[in-house]
Wavefront OBJ file of the C-alpha trace (Angstrom):
o trace
v -0.002 0.001 0.006
v 1.448 3.334 -1.044
v 0.833 6.240 1.274
v -0.229 9.706 0.089
v 2.862 11.151 1.814
v 4.959 9.347 -0.861
v 3.370 11.285 -3.753
v 2.240 14.620 -2.233
v 3.916 17.979 -2.801
v 5.415 19.266 0.414
v 6.002 22.873 -0.639
v 2.524 24.379 -0.438
v 1.482 27.953 -1.202
v -1.043 29.061 1.390
v -2.939 32.240 2.187
v -4.563 33.522 5.354
v -8.205 34.515 5.641
v -7.278 38.194 5.888
v -5.254 38.305 2.700
v -6.917 39.667 -0.418
v -8.444 37.941 -3.409
v -5.746 39.641 -5.486
v -2.999 38.060 -3.365
v -4.677 34.638 -3.591
v -4.915 34.967 -7.387
v -1.230 35.905 -7.567
v -0.329 32.811 -5.503
v -2.454 30.676 -7.826
v -0.683 32.106 -10.821
v 2.743 31.462 -9.289
v 1.774 27.919 -8.240
v -0.043 27.222 -11.520
v -2.995 25.968 -9.447
v -6.707 26.717 -9.333
v -6.966 26.428 -5.537
v -4.899 27.205 -2.498
v -5.364 26.219 1.170
v -6.392 28.964 3.562
v -4.579 28.548 6.872
v -4.384 29.932 10.353
v -0.793 29.112 11.216
v -0.300 25.525 10.101
v -4.007 24.611 10.319
v -6.195 24.466 7.206
v -9.433 26.420 7.673
v -10.625 26.449 4.084
v -9.720 26.522 0.405
v -9.881 29.462 -2.002
v -10.406 28.535 -5.658
v -10.324 30.510 -8.864
v -14.063 29.740 -9.038
v -14.636 31.219 -5.559
v -12.947 34.438 -6.679
v -14.971 34.533 -9.913
v -18.392 33.547 -8.502
v -18.363 34.868 -4.912
v -16.140 37.792 -5.757
v -16.278 39.242 -9.262
v -19.819 38.069 -10.109
v -21.156 39.606 -6.880
v -19.377 42.902 -7.524
v -16.690 42.478 -4.900
v -13.309 44.022 -5.569
v -9.831 42.464 -5.633
v -9.201 43.688 -2.072
v -11.950 41.471 -0.666
v -10.559 39.248 2.119
v -10.107 35.628 1.233
v -12.145 34.658 4.309
v -15.246 36.152 2.703
v -14.803 34.142 -0.511
v -13.251 30.835 0.537
v -14.967 27.491 0.750
v -14.962 26.164 4.292
v -15.813 22.679 5.542
v -13.119 21.264 3.275
v -11.951 17.700 3.152
v -8.344 16.714 3.751
v -6.244 13.644 3.313
v -4.086 12.300 6.123
v -0.440 11.637 5.343
v -0.869 7.924 6.073
v -3.921 7.506 3.766
v -3.654 4.990 0.908
v -3.100 6.634 -2.506
v -5.952 4.694 -4.161
v -8.386 5.675 -1.401
v -7.447 9.347 -1.757
v -7.826 9.147 -5.557
v -11.335 7.684 -5.134
v -12.253 10.380 -2.609
v -10.998 13.144 -4.895
v -13.109 11.672 -7.706
v -16.213 11.400 -5.483
v -15.792 14.933 -4.141
v -14.800 16.305 -7.559
v -11.703 18.087 -6.312
v -8.398 18.536 -8.128
v -6.227 19.340 -5.080
v -6.507 18.082 -1.550
v -4.622 19.378 1.503
v -2.693 16.692 3.396
v -2.539 16.876 7.192
v -0.645 14.985 9.868
v -1.981 13.284 13.008
v -2.119 16.667 14.764
v -4.132 18.164 11.833
v -1.229 20.371 10.653
v -0.776 21.010 6.949
v 2.124 18.906 5.670
v 1.473 18.897 1.934
v -0.981 18.898 -0.904
v -1.870 16.215 -3.398
v -3.075 16.991 -6.884
v -4.499 14.941 -9.710
v -1.158 15.601 -11.411
v 0.708 14.004 -8.483
v -1.527 10.944 -8.725
v -1.201 10.753 -12.530
v 2.632 10.948 -12.346
v 2.673 8.158 -9.787
v 0.342 6.037 -11.939
v 2.474 6.634 -15.072
v 5.684 5.864 -13.206
v 4.238 2.667 -11.752
v 2.906 1.593 -15.201
v 6.271 2.304 -16.815
v 8.059 0.289 -14.119
v 5.701 -2.615 -14.612
v 6.179 -2.470 -18.394
v 9.962 -2.366 -17.994
v 9.840 -5.371 -15.672
v 7.749 -7.256 -18.214
v 9.996 -6.303 -21.111
v 13.127 -7.160 -19.163
v 11.900 -10.520 -17.847
v 13.970 -13.492 -19.072
v 12.390 -15.886 -21.529
v 10.628 -13.210 -23.562
v 9.647 -13.823 -27.158
v 12.483 -11.789 -28.615
v 15.542 -12.370 -26.451
v 18.724 -10.655 -27.597
l 1 2 3 4 5 6 7 8 9 10 11 12 13 14 15 16 17 18 19 20 21 22 23 24 25 26 27 28 29 30 31 32 33 34 35 36 37 38 39 40 41 42 43 44 45 46 47 48 49 50 51 52 53 54 55 56 57 58 59 60 61 62 63 64 65 66 67 68 69 70 71 72 73 74 75 76 77 78 79 80 81 82 83 84 85 86 87 88 89 90 91 92 93 94 95 96 97 98 99 100 101 102 103 104 105 106 107 108 109 110 111 112 113 114 115 116 117 118 119 120 121 122 123 124 125 126 127 128 129 130 131 132 133 134 135 136 137 138 139 140 141 142 143
């Protein structure tokens, strides 16, 4: 069983609830991500997405200086660093999320896992399996 801590990204851009939508958007641009965890210290209190900024911010006539706390999604789901990769992938699919904060046993943010992280791991594993099969002795075309 592979743990999510083995595939997650440990360098995570975060914002606080009192930072602005403009700052959150700049972090998203820099991180090439559509969502960023909102934290108080090392505790996740929500997520801010590009959709939150567009729908709860721009569409409602709020300016770029609106605090993230007024736009963020709260009640977010997190993965635990010891969770199984396949279980996290299923959960992300069920919840329709592309990025999931990863927390430790004390509920501190320790990383983030994205669909890209899971895809890279899947591709790597498939390539390793293919290489093992190709390299196995007794194949049809031994050289």
